[in-house]
MARFIDO-586520 format. One record per residue (C-alpha): x, y, z. Coordinates in Angstrom, 2 decimals. Example, Ala and Ser with C-alpha at 12.3 -4.5 7.8 and 13.67 -1.06 7.14 Angstrom:
2
+---------+---------+---------+
!      xx !      yy !      zz !
+---------+---------+---------+
!   12.30 !   -4.50 !    7.80 !
!   13.67 !   -1.06 !    7.14 !
+---------+---------+---------+
***
This chain:
525
+---------+---------+---------+
!      xx !      yy !      zz !
+---------+---------+---------+
!  130.64 !   93.68 !  139.44 !
!  130.28 !   96.33 !  136.74 !
!  134.05 !   96.33 !  136.06 !
!  134.13 !   92.55 !  135.82 !
!  131.32 !   92.60 !  133.25 !
!  132.97 !   95.45 !  131.35 !
!  136.22 !   93.51 !  131.04 !
!  134.57 !   90.19 !  130.26 !
!  132.41 !   91.69 !  127.51 !
!  135.47 !   93.32 !  126.02 !
!  137.66 !   90.23 !  125.96 !
!  135.24 !   87.33 !  125.83 !
!  133.19 !   86.49 !  122.94 !
!  130.70 !   86.33 !  120.31 !
!  129.72 !   83.88 !  117.39 !
!  127.05 !   83.04 !  114.70 !
!  125.67 !   81.40 !  111.58 !
!  125.02 !   82.79 !  108.09 !
!  121.49 !   84.14 !  107.68 !
!  119.53 !   86.45 !  105.39 !
!  116.82 !   88.96 !  106.06 !
!  115.26 !   91.92 !  104.32 !
!  118.02 !   94.23 !  105.56 !
!  121.31 !   92.34 !  105.98 !
!  123.20 !   89.28 !  104.85 !
!  125.67 !   87.90 !  107.39 !
!  128.45 !   85.31 !  107.22 !
!  131.00 !   83.87 !  109.63 !
!  134.65 !   84.32 !  108.57 !
!  137.28 !   81.64 !  107.98 !
!  139.86 !   83.59 !  110.00 !
!  138.00 !   82.82 !  113.26 !
!  139.57 !   80.43 !  115.77 !
!  138.25 !   78.39 !  118.68 !
!  139.13 !   81.35 !  120.91 !
!  137.95 !   84.97 !  120.97 !
!  138.36 !   86.93 !  117.69 !
!  136.64 !   90.31 !  117.59 !
!  136.83 !   94.12 !  117.31 !
!  137.52 !   94.78 !  113.61 !
!  138.68 !   98.20 !  112.40 !
!  139.25 !   99.38 !  108.81 !
!  142.90 !  100.04 !  108.01 !
!  144.33 !  101.57 !  104.83 !
!  143.31 !   99.98 !  101.53 !
!  141.47 !   96.70 !  102.00 !
!  142.93 !   95.83 !  105.38 !
!  141.36 !   95.20 !  108.77 !
!  142.90 !   95.18 !  112.26 !
!  141.31 !   93.01 !  114.97 !
!  142.02 !   91.31 !  118.30 !
!  142.83 !   87.63 !  118.79 !
!  144.67 !   85.62 !  121.50 !
!  148.47 !   85.55 !  121.31 !
!  150.02 !   82.76 !  119.31 !
!  151.49 !   79.90 !  121.31 !
!  155.30 !   79.88 !  121.53 !
!  157.89 !   77.87 !  123.40 !
!  158.24 !   80.71 !  125.90 !
!  154.49 !   80.92 !  126.48 !
!  154.40 !   77.25 !  127.49 !
!  156.99 !   77.98 !  130.20 !
!  155.22 !   81.09 !  131.56 !
!  151.61 !   81.51 !  132.63 !
!  150.50 !   83.86 !  129.84 !
!  146.74 !   83.48 !  129.83 !
!  143.72 !   85.24 !  131.23 !
!  142.02 !   83.48 !  134.11 !
!  138.36 !   84.46 !  133.41 !
!  138.24 !   82.54 !  130.11 !
!  141.40 !   80.47 !  130.18 !
!  142.59 !   81.93 !  126.87 !
!  145.87 !   83.64 !  126.13 !
!  146.01 !   87.44 !  126.39 !
!  144.82 !   89.33 !  123.31 !
!  147.09 !   90.85 !  120.68 !
!  146.31 !   92.95 !  117.63 !
!  146.50 !   91.44 !  114.14 !
!  146.04 !   92.78 !  110.62 !
!  144.55 !   90.95 !  107.63 !
!  143.91 !   91.70 !  103.99 !
!  140.31 !   91.79 !  102.75 !
!  139.47 !   89.68 !   99.70 !
!  136.61 !   90.26 !   97.24 !
!  134.16 !   88.30 !   99.42 !
!  134.98 !   90.20 !  102.61 !
!  137.09 !   87.34 !  104.01 !
!  140.13 !   88.27 !  106.13 !
!  143.28 !   86.62 !  104.77 !
!  147.03 !   86.79 !  105.41 !
!  146.69 !   87.30 !  109.17 !
!  149.80 !   89.03 !  110.60 !
!  150.59 !   89.97 !  114.22 !
!  151.39 !   93.66 !  114.71 !
!  154.79 !   94.80 !  115.97 !
!  155.91 !   94.24 !  119.55 !
!  155.82 !   97.97 !  120.36 !
!  152.03 !   97.70 !  120.30 !
!  151.37 !   94.23 !  121.60 !
!  152.24 !   94.03 !  125.28 !
!  152.16 !   91.08 !  127.70 !
!  148.52 !   91.89 !  128.54 !
!  145.43 !   92.67 !  126.44 !
!  145.24 !   94.95 !  123.40 !
!  141.98 !   95.34 !  121.47 !
!  139.55 !   97.71 !  119.72 !
!  141.40 !  100.32 !  117.66 !
!  140.46 !  103.30 !  115.51 !
!  142.59 !  105.12 !  112.91 !
!  142.64 !  108.72 !  111.75 !
!  141.68 !  109.32 !  108.11 !
!  145.33 !  109.58 !  107.03 !
!  146.23 !  106.37 !  108.94 !
!  149.10 !  108.15 !  110.68 !
!  147.59 !  108.01 !  114.18 !
!  145.83 !  105.18 !  115.98 !
!  143.90 !  104.96 !  119.26 !
!  143.61 !  101.56 !  120.93 !
!  142.58 !   99.80 !  124.14 !
!  145.02 !   98.13 !  126.52 !
!  145.11 !   97.02 !  130.13 !
!  145.95 !   99.99 !  132.34 !
!  149.37 !   98.99 !  133.65 !
!  152.04 !  101.28 !  132.19 !
!  151.99 !  103.95 !  134.89 !
!  150.46 !  101.95 !  137.69 !
!  148.47 !   98.75 !  137.67 !
!  144.82 !   99.76 !  138.00 !
!  142.58 !   97.06 !  139.49 !
!  139.15 !   96.92 !  141.00 !
!  138.29 !   95.26 !  144.31 !
!  138.22 !   91.81 !  142.68 !
!  141.71 !   92.15 !  141.26 !
!  140.49 !   92.69 !  137.69 !
!  142.79 !   95.00 !  135.74 !
!  141.11 !   98.11 !  134.37 !
!  141.32 !   99.24 !  130.75 !
!  142.88 !  102.38 !  129.31 !
!  143.14 !  104.20 !  125.99 !
!  146.44 !  104.81 !  124.22 !
!  147.53 !  106.73 !  121.15 !
!  150.37 !  105.79 !  118.80 !
!  151.98 !  107.25 !  115.69 !
!  152.31 !  105.01 !  112.62 !
!  155.67 !  105.50 !  110.89 !
!  156.45 !  105.04 !  107.19 !
!  157.25 !  101.35 !  107.78 !
!  153.87 !  100.75 !  109.38 !
!  155.23 !  100.46 !  112.92 !
!  153.25 !  101.90 !  115.83 !
!  155.63 !  104.17 !  117.73 !
!  155.51 !  106.88 !  120.39 !
!  152.77 !  105.15 !  122.36 !
!  151.22 !  107.50 !  124.96 !
!  148.35 !  107.09 !  127.40 !
!  145.40 !  109.46 !  127.06 !
!  145.13 !  111.98 !  129.91 !
!  141.62 !  110.97 !  131.02 !
!  142.62 !  107.36 !  131.85 !
!  142.24 !  106.47 !  135.50 !
!  143.46 !  103.50 !  137.51 !
!  140.14 !  103.45 !  139.38 !
!  137.94 !  102.75 !  136.34 !
!  138.09 !  101.55 !  132.73 !
!  138.27 !  103.59 !  129.54 !
!  138.18 !  101.75 !  126.21 !
!  136.57 !  101.07 !  122.80 !
!  137.77 !  104.21 !  120.90 !
!  135.98 !  105.55 !  117.82 !
!  136.66 !  108.73 !  115.83 !
!  134.16 !  111.12 !  114.26 !
!  134.34 !  111.39 !  110.43 !
!  136.33 !  114.65 !  110.71 !
!  138.65 !  113.17 !  113.39 !
!  137.87 !  116.05 !  115.76 !
!  136.00 !  113.98 !  118.35 !
!  136.84 !  110.73 !  120.11 !
!  134.07 !  108.45 !  121.38 !
!  134.75 !  105.75 !  123.97 !
!  133.18 !  103.56 !  126.67 !
!  133.78 !  103.89 !  130.40 !
!  132.43 !  102.92 !  133.79 !
!  133.71 !  106.19 !  135.31 !
!  131.66 !  107.59 !  138.21 !
!  128.70 !  109.80 !  137.41 !
!  127.41 !  107.81 !  134.43 !
!  123.85 !  106.65 !  133.77 !
!  124.56 !  102.91 !  133.85 !
!  127.06 !  100.11 !  134.24 !
!  129.09 !  101.43 !  131.32 !
!  128.34 !  104.54 !  129.24 !
!  129.49 !  106.05 !  125.97 !
!  131.39 !  109.35 !  126.19 !
!  132.73 !  111.87 !  123.67 !
!  135.71 !  114.19 !  124.01 !
!  137.09 !  116.95 !  121.75 !
!  140.55 !  116.32 !  120.27 !
!  142.54 !  119.56 !  120.44 !
!  145.93 !  118.26 !  119.25 !
!  149.32 !  117.66 !  120.88 !
!  147.76 !  115.14 !  123.26 !
!  145.40 !  117.83 !  124.56 !
!  141.72 !  116.91 !  124.95 !
!  138.57 !  118.51 !  126.22 !
!  136.50 !  117.22 !  129.09 !
!  134.74 !  113.89 !  128.39 !
!  130.98 !  114.36 !  128.01 !
!  128.42 !  111.65 !  128.70 !
!  126.41 !  110.89 !  125.53 !
!  123.16 !  110.91 !  127.46 !
!  120.94 !  110.45 !  124.38 !
!  122.03 !  106.81 !  123.99 !
!  123.13 !  105.75 !  127.46 !
!  120.88 !  103.61 !  129.67 !
!  121.07 !  102.08 !  133.17 !
!  122.54 !   98.98 !  131.48 !
!  125.84 !   98.56 !  129.57 !
!  126.35 !  100.81 !  126.54 !
!  129.65 !  100.35 !  124.74 !
!  131.62 !   99.69 !  121.52 !
!  130.85 !  102.97 !  119.67 !
!  131.58 !  103.44 !  115.96 !
!  130.75 !  106.48 !  113.79 !
!  130.27 !  105.89 !  110.05 !
!  131.27 !  108.26 !  107.23 !
!  127.69 !  109.55 !  107.05 !
!  127.81 !  110.42 !  110.77 !
!  125.69 !  107.62 !  112.21 !
!  126.74 !  106.30 !  115.61 !
!  126.52 !  102.52 !  115.99 !
!  126.95 !  101.00 !  119.43 !
!  125.99 !   97.99 !  121.54 !
!  123.77 !   97.83 !  124.60 !
!  122.19 !   95.15 !  126.77 !
!  119.30 !   97.41 !  127.72 !
!  115.81 !   95.91 !  127.56 !
!  114.70 !   98.08 !  124.64 !
!  113.67 !   95.43 !  122.06 !
!  116.85 !   93.45 !  122.67 !
!  116.97 !   89.95 !  121.24 !
!  119.41 !   89.00 !  123.99 !
!  122.74 !   90.08 !  125.55 !
!  124.39 !   93.00 !  123.77 !
!  122.50 !   94.20 !  120.70 !
!  123.59 !   96.72 !  118.07 !
!  121.82 !  100.10 !  117.81 !
!  122.13 !  103.09 !  115.45 !
!  121.81 !  106.78 !  116.34 !
!  121.85 !  109.76 !  113.94 !
!  122.37 !  112.42 !  116.68 !
!  118.84 !  113.77 !  116.13 !
!  116.14 !  111.14 !  116.60 !
!  115.74 !  108.17 !  118.95 !
!  118.23 !  105.27 !  118.55 !
!  117.12 !  102.41 !  116.28 !
!  117.48 !   98.75 !  117.22 !
!  118.93 !   96.87 !  114.23 !
!  117.20 !   93.78 !  112.91 !
!  118.14 !   90.12 !  112.83 !
!  120.38 !   88.59 !  111.55 !
!  122.70 !   91.41 !  112.64 !
!  121.42 !   90.98 !  116.19 !
!  120.91 !   87.58 !  117.78 !
!  119.94 !   85.97 !  121.08 !
!  123.56 !   86.33 !  122.28 !
!  126.06 !   89.23 !  122.37 !
!  126.49 !   91.31 !  119.19 !
!  129.00 !   94.18 !  119.23 !
!  132.02 !   95.95 !  117.67 !
!  130.06 !   96.99 !  114.58 !
!  131.93 !   98.85 !  111.80 !
!  130.61 !   99.78 !  108.36 !
!  131.75 !  101.37 !  105.12 !
!  128.62 !  103.43 !  104.40 !
!  129.68 !  103.86 !  100.75 !
!  130.05 !  100.14 !  100.05 !
!  127.25 !   99.09 !  102.46 !
!  129.48 !   96.38 !  103.94 !
!  131.25 !   95.89 !  107.25 !
!  132.09 !   93.66 !  110.19 !
!  130.80 !   92.95 !  113.67 !
!  131.47 !   90.43 !  116.43 !
!  129.16 !   87.92 !  118.07 !
!  129.20 !   84.83 !  120.30 !
!  125.95 !   83.51 !  118.82 !
!  125.25 !   79.83 !  118.45 !
!  126.84 !   78.23 !  115.38 !
!  130.16 !   80.07 !  115.46 !
!  133.64 !   78.60 !  115.40 !
!  134.81 !   79.66 !  118.82 !
!  134.18 !   82.09 !  121.62 !
!  133.77 !   85.50 !  119.94 !
!  133.78 !   85.40 !  116.13 !
!  134.13 !   88.02 !  113.42 !
!  131.25 !   88.35 !  110.96 !
!  131.04 !   90.07 !  107.58 !
!  127.76 !   91.69 !  106.55 !
!  126.16 !   93.46 !  103.59 !
!  123.44 !   96.04 !  104.09 !
!  120.64 !   95.13 !  101.66 !
!  118.20 !   97.79 !  102.82 !
!  119.42 !  100.87 !  104.74 !
!  118.00 !  101.80 !  108.10 !
!  115.54 !  104.67 !  108.12 !
!  115.46 !  107.19 !  110.93 !
!  112.21 !  108.94 !  111.69 !
!  112.42 !  112.42 !  110.22 !
!  109.73 !  115.07 !  110.70 !
!  109.59 !  118.62 !  109.39 !
!  107.19 !  121.54 !  109.47 !
!  106.10 !  124.07 !  106.89 !
!  104.74 !  127.47 !  107.89 !
!  103.17 !  129.29 !  104.93 !
!  102.40 !  132.97 !  105.40 !
!  100.44 !  135.21 !  103.04 !
!  101.30 !  138.92 !  103.25 !
!  100.50 !  142.21 !  101.57 !
!  103.50 !  143.16 !   99.42 !
!  103.15 !  146.84 !  100.28 !
!  103.46 !  146.57 !  104.07 !
!  104.44 !  142.92 !  104.63 !
!  101.42 !  142.49 !  106.93 !
!   99.43 !  139.22 !  107.02 !
!   96.26 !  139.10 !  104.93 !
!   93.22 !  137.83 !  106.80 !
!   90.74 !  135.94 !  104.63 !
!   93.24 !  135.03 !  101.93 !
!   92.75 !  131.64 !  100.29 !
!   95.66 !  129.23 !  100.42 !
!   95.78 !  126.17 !   98.17 !
!   98.20 !  123.44 !   99.30 !
!   99.47 !  120.90 !   96.76 !
!  101.26 !  117.73 !   97.89 !
!  103.13 !  115.76 !   95.23 !
!  101.27 !  117.68 !   92.53 !
!   97.76 !  117.12 !   93.89 !
!   95.55 !  119.63 !   95.64 !
!   95.47 !  118.51 !   99.27 !
!   94.00 !  121.43 !  101.24 !
!   92.12 !  124.65 !  100.57 !
!   92.28 !  126.97 !  103.57 !
!   90.87 !  130.43 !  104.34 !
!   93.48 !  132.07 !  106.54 !
!   92.74 !  133.84 !  109.80 !
!   94.18 !  137.16 !  110.99 !
!   97.66 !  135.63 !  111.35 !
!   97.74 !  134.89 !  107.63 !
!   99.60 !  131.64 !  108.35 !
!   99.05 !  127.92 !  107.94 !
!  101.27 !  125.22 !  109.51 !
!  101.81 !  121.72 !  108.12 !
!  103.34 !  118.77 !  109.96 !
!  104.99 !  116.47 !  107.42 !
!  107.89 !  114.11 !  106.76 !
!  111.32 !  114.82 !  105.32 !
!  111.85 !  114.74 !  101.54 !
!  108.29 !  115.73 !  100.60 !
!  107.24 !  118.07 !   97.77 !
!  104.74 !  120.87 !   98.41 !
!  103.46 !  123.76 !   96.31 !
!  101.35 !  126.71 !   97.50 !
!   99.10 !  129.14 !   95.70 !
!   97.48 !  132.13 !   97.41 !
!   94.69 !  134.40 !   96.21 !
!   92.57 !  137.22 !   97.56 !
!   89.99 !  139.57 !   96.10 !
!   91.57 !  142.77 !   94.84 !
!   95.06 !  141.19 !   94.94 !
!   97.13 !  139.43 !   92.31 !
!   97.91 !  135.79 !   93.10 !
!  101.21 !  134.31 !   94.27 !
!  102.75 !  130.85 !   94.43 !
!  105.73 !  129.09 !   95.95 !
!  107.07 !  125.58 !   96.42 !
!  109.31 !  123.70 !   98.82 !
!  110.88 !  120.28 !   99.19 !
!  111.45 !  119.38 !  102.83 !
!  115.05 !  118.48 !  103.64 !
!  116.67 !  115.80 !  105.78 !
!  117.11 !  117.57 !  109.14 !
!  114.69 !  116.36 !  111.79 !
!  112.35 !  118.90 !  113.41 !
!  113.31 !  121.61 !  110.90 !
!  110.78 !  124.36 !  110.08 !
!  110.47 !  125.58 !  106.48 !
!  109.11 !  129.14 !  106.32 !
!  107.29 !  130.07 !  103.10 !
!  106.04 !  133.56 !  102.34 !
!  103.57 !  134.37 !   99.57 !
!  103.39 !  138.07 !   98.82 !
!  100.21 !  139.39 !   97.17 !
!  100.16 !  142.67 !   95.26 !
!   97.10 !  144.89 !   95.75 !
!   95.17 !  145.62 !   92.55 !
!   94.82 !  149.40 !   92.48 !
!   92.20 !  151.46 !   90.70 !
!   93.61 !  151.99 !   87.23 !
!   95.02 !  155.34 !   86.38 !
!   95.84 !  154.12 !   82.88 !
!   93.68 !  151.88 !   80.74 !
!   95.64 !  148.70 !   81.52 !
!   94.27 !  146.39 !   84.20 !
!   95.92 !  143.01 !   84.65 !
!   94.44 !  139.69 !   85.67 !
!   96.52 !  136.65 !   86.52 !
!   99.28 !  135.78 !   86.16 !
!   99.19 !  132.15 !   85.09 !
!  102.55 !  130.36 !   85.49 !
!  104.33 !  127.75 !   83.35 !
!  106.95 !  125.09 !   83.99 !
!  110.41 !  125.56 !   82.48 !
!  110.44 !  125.04 !   78.69 !
!  106.73 !  124.01 !   78.74 !
!  103.62 !  125.62 !   77.29 !
!  100.89 !  123.27 !   78.48 !
!   98.47 !  124.50 !   81.12 !
!   99.22 !  123.03 !   84.56 !
!   95.90 !  121.47 !   85.53 !
!   95.79 !  121.63 !   89.31 !
!   97.88 !  124.69 !   90.05 !
!   96.76 !  127.05 !   87.26 !
!   93.84 !  125.74 !   85.18 !
!   91.74 !  124.71 !   88.15 !
!   92.37 !  127.87 !   90.14 !
!   93.78 !  130.93 !   88.40 !
!   92.37 !  130.48 !   84.89 !
!   88.98 !  129.45 !   86.24 !
!   89.03 !  132.54 !   88.47 !
!   89.67 !  134.73 !   85.43 !
!   86.85 !  132.99 !   83.55 !
!   84.56 !  133.64 !   86.52 !
!   85.46 !  137.34 !   86.42 !
!   84.80 !  137.52 !   82.67 !
!   81.46 !  135.80 !   83.18 !
!   80.64 !  138.30 !   85.93 !
!   81.46 !  141.16 !   83.57 !
!   80.08 !  139.98 !   80.20 !
!   81.22 !  143.14 !   78.38 !
!   84.83 !  142.67 !   79.43 !
!   87.37 !  142.24 !   76.62 !
!   90.92 !  141.06 !   77.26 !
!   94.17 !  140.61 !   75.44 !
!   96.60 !  137.81 !   76.29 !
!  100.35 !  138.38 !   76.71 !
!  102.69 !  135.46 !   77.47 !
!  106.33 !  135.55 !   78.58 !
!  109.34 !  133.29 !   79.15 !
!  112.24 !  133.59 !   81.55 !
!  115.64 !  134.85 !   80.32 !
!  117.10 !  131.42 !   79.59 !
!  117.26 !  130.33 !   75.95 !
!  117.76 !  132.41 !   72.79 !
!  115.32 !  135.13 !   71.71 !
!  114.00 !  133.35 !   68.61 !
!  113.12 !  130.21 !   70.53 !
!  111.59 !  132.14 !   73.42 !
!  109.27 !  134.12 !   71.11 !
!  107.98 !  130.86 !   69.65 !
!  107.59 !  129.32 !   73.13 !
!  105.78 !  132.36 !   74.53 !
!  103.42 !  132.43 !   71.51 !
!  102.50 !  128.79 !   72.16 !
!  101.77 !  129.70 !   75.77 !
!   99.50 !  132.54 !   74.65 !
!   97.69 !  130.28 !   72.15 !
!   97.21 !  127.51 !   74.72 !
!   95.79 !  130.04 !   77.20 !
!   93.29 !  131.34 !   74.65 !
!   92.23 !  127.79 !   73.72 !
!   91.53 !  127.05 !   77.38 !
!   89.28 !  130.10 !   77.75 !
!   87.37 !  129.35 !   74.54 !
!   86.81 !  125.71 !   75.55 !
!   85.40 !  127.00 !   78.84 !
!   82.81 !  129.14 !   77.02 !
!   84.47 !  132.53 !   76.58 !
!   83.58 !  133.91 !   73.15 !
!   86.56 !  134.39 !   70.83 !
!   85.49 !  137.96 !   70.02 !
!   86.12 !  138.85 !   73.69 !
!   89.81 !  137.98 !   73.27 !
!   91.65 !  140.50 !   71.15 !
!   95.37 !  140.15 !   70.74 !
!   97.15 !  136.88 !   71.63 !
!  100.81 !  137.71 !   71.73 !
!  104.02 !  136.00 !   72.83 !
!  106.48 !  138.55 !   74.19 !
!  109.37 !  136.23 !   75.17 !
!  111.70 !  137.87 !   77.73 !
!  110.10 !  141.34 !   77.56 !
!  108.95 !  143.02 !   80.78 !
!  110.64 !  140.81 !   83.42 !
!  109.09 !  141.09 !   86.88 !
!  112.44 !  140.98 !   88.64 !
!  116.20 !  141.22 !   88.10 !
!  116.42 !  137.96 !   86.12 !
!  117.56 !  139.20 !   82.72 !
!  120.25 !  137.66 !   80.50 !
!  123.40 !  136.46 !   82.31 !
!  121.99 !  137.25 !   85.76 !
!  122.14 !  134.30 !   88.15 !
!  118.72 !  133.56 !   89.66 !
!  117.00 !  130.82 !   91.61 !
!  114.38 !  128.55 !   90.02 !
!  111.70 !  130.39 !   91.98 !
!  112.85 !  133.76 !   90.64 !
!  112.85 !  132.46 !   87.06 !
!  109.37 !  131.01 !   87.66 !
!  108.00 !  134.51 !   88.30 !
!  108.76 !  135.48 !   84.69 !
!  107.24 !  132.39 !   83.02 !
!  103.70 !  133.71 !   82.90 !
!  100.62 !  134.73 !   80.98 !
!   98.93 !  138.02 !   81.84 !
!   95.46 !  139.22 !   80.86 !
!   95.04 !  142.91 !   80.05 !
!   91.53 !  144.36 !   80.29 !
!   91.34 !  146.53 !   77.20 !
!   88.02 !  148.13 !   78.18 !
!   88.54 !  148.97 !   81.88 !
!   85.15 !  150.69 !   82.05 !
!   83.52 !  147.25 !   81.88 !
!   85.37 !  146.23 !   85.04 !
!   84.94 !  149.54 !   86.86 !
!   81.18 !  149.20 !   86.67 !
+---------+---------+---------+
***
């Protein structure tokens, strides 16, 4: 029974009516006939190859050349041009070398369009049939010559007369071939498999794609340019009816696509140009022109796969790289302070979040200078971002220069960053100066190495002036601030001098204001 269903679903059809939803627009194509038209594949520039019953000829009326299960003529492969509206025009039957006296359908081309894989009844070596007499399917490869003819047709080595192999699809790099089969050992009636292409008609061992296969029928794979696998299944997972189209990104759970792409009938043979957001699929839904029909669609809103990531922030002592127990960690999400955490002996804090999220971290500890870091989560599901904030111990001064800070600045900016610096680091310095009322400081501001010296001295002076203004507005007497100096690119904290390539985070370390305690005896008390 499984082989009968496999063959029927391959060669019998699918149809529908134009609809709109929040994600897709769909329309039936004029090229459709009253019979089964399905299985589109992109070919060269603005062409599509698909399957349709053989044209009637004088010879066909004299010979029984039709398929008993649906009473239609055997399928051949045709090519059509694509017009500006996605319609398939100028339908032409492919050369006789490809189209045999039985079925041909569902093809896939290599990126250079010099090689094609396609489905055909398994009859060349030996007629393969199941117990009901239904002919099995097989995969074939052909070379496309300069005239566009398909030549040197060969059967793939993993075909078998005892079961069907069909519905080929290539990975974007053409190194893997996906297909459907009811071979023994699968999870369901038909499963999707993948095999490595090694060249010279040599292939690896087919592997069951267990992540998508179900006890039902899973078939008609297609892999888009952005490496998303689309396929059809009649499993009971949210199906609207019959075969429905699903998408799988090889990381998260498959997604069931919305109506009007899926309907109450069979929907399959999905292909898509992920750059243009358009493509084709087949359906036998109510309102079509025949048995299976070809449909053109536009993706209005892309599908979204669930994507989770983790961030592990660790605060360590710069001298021994050991975690600092009791350190304070401030977590900023999209520029706003989200969490303030006192770290335990592990010195770490873990965050569960989504992909493509912005976080910044600031760490502080008594008798240590502060540190900060930032991260934007990527697009790989279940990825862990490891962030390390290294704090420098403040040692007893051996020379009369004790530093507080630093306070950081954004690139080419001199305004005080409210949440990250003003609310935490500057206020901490103000608290220290209030605790030691005799303390006198000087302010020194710096830039990174980018930009010319004249501009950077002006920019760093503005940073120093803005820092002083903040302290005065917060109640620090002006006579306790002696020396407000912009020092541009002087005294870099790392290797990032002129013409040295550095990351944004490394440049950030040099965009700073430092406070020098000019009377260290006030602090040492």
